KEFI-283148 format. One record per residue: residue in one letter; z, y, x of N, C-alpha, C in turn. Coordinates in steps of 0.2 Angstrom, whole numbers, plus 2048, in hexadecimal, padded with zeros to 3 digits. Layout:
% KEFI-283148
AZYXZYXZYX...
//
This chain:
% KEFI-283148
S8007F98048007FF7FF802806805M7FE80B8017FD812805803816805I80881480280E817801813816807N81481080A81780E810814811816R80D81281780B81381D80E819821K80F81A82781181D82C80C81F831I80D82683280882883980C82883FI80782384280982184A80482384DF80682885480282A85980182585EV7FC8238607FB81D8657F982186BI7FB8218717FA8248767F981F87DG7F38208807F381B8857EB81B887Q7EA81688B7E381688F7DE811889F7D98138887D580F8857D080D888P7CC8088867C580688A7C080A887P7BB80B88C7BA80A8927BE80E897P7BF80C89D7BE80689F7C380089CL7C07FA89C7C57F589A7C97F189EN7D07F189E7D47EE8A27DA7EC89DG7DE7E98A07E47E589D7E67EB898L7E97F289B7ED7F58977E97F8891S7E27FB8937DF7FD88D7DD7F8888H7DB7F18897DA7ED8857E07EB880I7E77EB8827EC7EA87E7EE7F087BT7ED7F587D7ED7FC8797EA7FD873S7E37FA8757DD7FA8707DF7F586BC7E27EF86D7E57EA8687EA7EC863V7F07EE8677F57F18637F27F785FT7EE7FB8607ED80085C7E97FE855K7E57F98567E27F584F7E77F284CR7EC7EF84F7F27EC84B7F57F1847L7F87F684A7FB7FC8477F77FE841A7F07FF8437ED80483D7ED7FF837E7EE7F98377EE7F38327F27F782CA7F97FA82D7FD7FC828800802829N7FD80682E7FE80D8317F9812831D7F98198307F581D8337F681F83AV7F181D83E7F281D8457EC824847I7F182884C7ED82E8507ED82C855R7E782B85A7E78288607E582D865F7E882D86A7E78318717E682E876D7DF82E8787DD82A87D7DE82E885T7E282B8897E482E88F7E082C896S7DB8278957D782789B7D482C89CA7D282B8A47CF82E8A77C78308A5R7C38358A57BC8358A27B88318A7L7B482D8A47B08278A77AC82B8ADG7AD8278B27A98298B87AD82E8BDA7B28308B97B58358BE7BB8328C2V7BA8348C87BE8338CF7C38388D2G7C78358D67CC83A8DA7CE8418D6V7CD8468D87D184B8D57CF84D8CEK7C884B8CC7C584C8C57C98458C1K7CA83F8C47CE83C8C07D383E8BEL7D78408C47DF8428C27DF8478BEL7DA84D8BF7DB8528BA7D88508B0S7D484B8B17D384A8AA7D88478A7R7DC8428AB7E283E8A87E78438A7I7E88488AB7ED84E8A97EA8528A2V7E48538A27E185789C7E2852896A7E084C8977E28478917E884688ET7ED8468957F48458917F884C88EA7F58528917F785888E7F5859887Q7EE8568857EB85687F7F085187AA7F284D87D7F68478797FC84A878C7FE84E87C80585287B805858877G7FF85C8767FE8618717FD85E86CG7FA8598697F8855864800852861L80485086580A84E86180F85585FL80E85A86481286186380F86485CA80886285A80586585480786284FK80D85E84E81285A84B80D858844T80685584580485483F80584C83CG80B84A84080E84383E812845838G81684B83981A84C833821847835L82684883082C84383182B83C831G82E83983582E83183582882F838A82483383C81E83183F82182D846A81E82984882082584F81B826854C81C82585B818826861818820865Y81281D86581181686A80F81886FI81281887680F81A87C80E814881A80881288280780D88780A80F88FC80F80C89081380F89680E80C89DE80D8118A28088108A880D80D8ADG80B80C8B280F80A8B880D8108BEG81080F8C48108148C880F81C8C7L80B81F8CB80B8278C78098298C1G8068248BC8058238B680C8248B1L8118248B58188248B281882D8B0V8168308B58168388B381383A8ACY80C8368AB80A8388A480E83489FT81282E89F81682B89B81C82F89AL81E83389E82583889F82383D89AM81D84189B81B84689881B844891L81883F88E81783D88881E83A885T82283888882983688682C83C884V82D84188882F84888782E84B881T82784C88182484E87C82484C874A82684587582684186F82E84286CR83284387183984486F83A84B86DL83785087083785686D836857867C83085386482F85385E83384E858G83784B85C83B846857838841854Y83383E85982E837856833831858D83382C85583482685883182385DI83282186382D81E86882E817869L82981686982780D86B82480E872L82880D87782680C87E824805881H81D8038818197FE8838197FC88BH81D7F788D81D7F68958187F2896H8147F389B80E7EF89D80F7ED8A4S8137EF8A88147EE8B081B7ED8B2F81C7E98B68227E88BB8227EC8C0A81E7F08C281E7F48C98257F88C8Y8277FC8C282C8008C38347FC8C1I8327F68C08377F08BE83B7EE8C5D8347EC8C88367E98CF8387EE8D5R8357F58D38377FB8D88397FF8D2P8407FF8D08428058CC84180C8CFN8408108CA83D8188CD84081D8C9F8408228CB8438288C883F82A8C1L8388298C283482C8BC8368278B6M8378208B783981C8B284081D8AFR84481F8B484B8218B184B8268ADS84782B8AF8458318AB84382F8A4I83F82B8A383B82989C841826899V84482289C84A81F89884F823895T85282889B85582D898853832892V84E83489384A83888E849835888G84882F88884482B88284982987EG85082888085682787D855820879A85682087285681A86E85081886CM84A81987184581686F84280F86FT83F80C86B83D80586D839804873H83B7FF8768387FB87D8347F487BV82E7F587C82A7F087B8297EB881F82D7E588282A7E18898267DD887L8237DA88C81E7D488D8227CE88CC8287CD88E82C7C788E8327C8890A8377C388E83E7C488E83F7C6896N83C7C289A83E7C38A283D7CB8A3M8377CE8A18357D58A383C7D989FR83E7D88998437DB89684A7DB89AA84C7D589D8527D38A18517D88A7R84C7D78A984A7DA8B184B7E28AFF8477E58AB8487EB8A984E7EF8A8E8537EA8A48597ED8A385E7EC8A7S85C7E78AE8617E78B28607ED8B7A8597EF8B78587F68BB8597FC8B8Y8597FC8B18598028AD85E8038A9G8627FF8A88677FE8A28657FB89CQ8697F98988687F68918647FB88DV85F7F988985A7FE88585E7FB87EM85E80087986080087285A7FC86DR8567FD86E8507F986A84A7F586EP84C7F08708477ED8758447E786FT83D7E78728397E286E8357DE872I8337D887082F7D48758287D3872L8227D587681B7D48728167D2879S8167CB8798127C887E80B7C987CN8077CB8838007CD8827FC7C687EA7FF7C087E7FC7BB87C7FC7BC874A7FE7C28717FE7C286A7F67C6869F7F47C886F7EC7CA86E7E77C7870V7E97C08737E37BB8757E07B886EP7DB7B786D7D87B58677D97AD869V7DB7A98647DC7A28647D579E862H7D57998677CF7958667D078D864D7CD78C85F7D078485D7CB77F85FE7C57808627C077C8637C277786AK7C177186A7C476E86F7BE76F874P7C276F87C7BD7708817B676B881E7B176E8837AA7698837AD763888K7AA75D8867AA75888A7A5759891E7A87568977A475789D79C75489AK79775789D79175589B78F7518A1D78D74A8A07887458A57837488A8S7857488AF77E74A8B37797458B5
//
């Protein structure tokens, strides 16, 4: 029914280029759009951009997403799904988390990387602090346990394996052909 539909901002990298992060973000978006009104912000670099141009296009895309959140088109009760990046991509995740918190949106932070779990860092600590009672989406129980031992217990953890987005094939493998 249209009555219980919620606005969800989905922010992350979408294909192209196709990689694990962009593929899962695209799959999650399709799933969320089945029962919600999704407003999508693609933070991928412009295709073909390299070096400083790539960096600038990511900054511009992230700033546009922050502007979209600040425009408050989601109204009360809107949620914000953020595909969490690794490495220096955490700077973009931090910008988005700060903005979503300022707007009062429920935040779902989807973790895709063990990089900041294996090597705890200031950026992720900042995201956890700013994000407060956000929902953390982990790939597995091990990821959750290791994240919590690095950053402290999270209030709203959930597990969503990437396997949920892999199509299931029932057909039996083909028999070896006689040569």
